[in-house]
C-alpha positions, 0 to 999 in steps of 0.5 A: 499499500505504501508503495501505491502511494508513493507511486501516486505522488508522482503521477501527473495531476492534470492534463490538458485537452486542446480546444483547437489545432495546437501546432504553433502553441507548443514551445520549447525553452532554451537559455543562453549566457549573455557574455556581455552582460553575464546574465542569463537570457532565455526565450521561448521557441515555437516547435515546429517538428515532432521527434520523428521529423514530421512537421507538426500541422493541424492534422497531427496536432488537432482539437482534442488532443490530450496534453499530459503535465510532465511537472516543468513550470516556467515562471516570470522574474524566476525563468528569464525571457518570460517578462515583457522587455526581455531579450535574447541575444538582442532580439525577441525573446519568443518566436510566434506567439502573441502571448509570450510574456508575463505568466507561468508555462506548463511543461506537457507531453503529447504521447501520440506525437511525442512532442514535449514542451510548454504551453500557455494554460491560460490560452483559448487553445487549451482547456483543463481535462480530467485531472484523475487519469491514471498514467497507465491509462494511454492518451489518445486523440479524443477529438470528435473524429479521425484525421479531421473527420467528424466522429465520436470519442472511439479509441481506434487503437483498442477497440473500446467503445466510449459512446455506447449507452445502456437504456436500462432495459437490457439494450445497449446502443450508441447515444448521440453520435450517429450520421447521415450521407447521401448517395450521389448518381448511381446506387453503385456510388461509394459513400463515406461517413465516419460514425459507428451508427448512421443513415445512408440515402440511395440514389433513386437510380432505377434498380432492375428487377432480380438484380444486385448493386454493391457500393463501398462504404468508407469509415474509420470505425472499421478497425478489423475484418472481423468487426461486423456491420448490420445494415436494414432498410428504414425508409423510402421503399414503397413495399417492405421487403422490397430488398435483401440488403448484405455487407461486410467489412472489407478492409480495416482501418490503418493508423500511422506512426502518429496514431492518426488514421492512414486509411479508413476502413471499407465495407461492401454493401449489397442491395438486391430488388427482389421484386417482379418489377423495376424500382426508383426509390431513395431507400433509407438504410440505417447501419451499426457497426460491433467490435467483432474478433477472430475465433 
């Protein structure tokens, strides 16, 4: 027990979540001795690349990223270069920031890009996140979506669904995270929707009797070819049972070195006209993705 308490004393007590892209808002701090005045000078420099050499951008530093405090702090009057009028080797004391002086800076670490630096904790770019999160829990991109797409808080690399809801009647489902997309041109046209559940309005193009057509759904929530996607018609058909629907996960989402989506997953959805006549209906399909595992 004593060991657990001792360990807890070294845990980061606070983390921050970015409210907008934070590339350009995280800095390194450097110091140097002024050989003329023999005074220590310091400045903040915007970090532009990650440890693996990737250029920081709105893509790999998006809104919703969790940044953990690393225990380092910079204070005006204590650390040189943080007060108005301070200089560094005869130049401005900071590069690329308008809120450089007269306030504390907090050291943080981004687990996805590997970047560590200092942020202004009172900047509109950051907000305080849960301060009780254990260090054993891996930080992730909690942004609404993957690689800029709008989605919910699904942790892709662990397969954990943090957005399911129990409705108290034995039912479990998604809450408040559905989306919709409308198919263009024909019933064979591919669609993209980065949601774990949603509506697909098919094109009203004619589908001949006893004919099957297939289209591709691109979706970052398809994290494994063992996942299951259930699709059913919910409206748009004049007669119930006019269409037979089948769906299968074709490819799984892949991630890059920064934990961001490199290639979204895909599913193939087949629609068959089971009637004795041609149909030209904008059928609305509802789908839901269920996490699966190979036997």
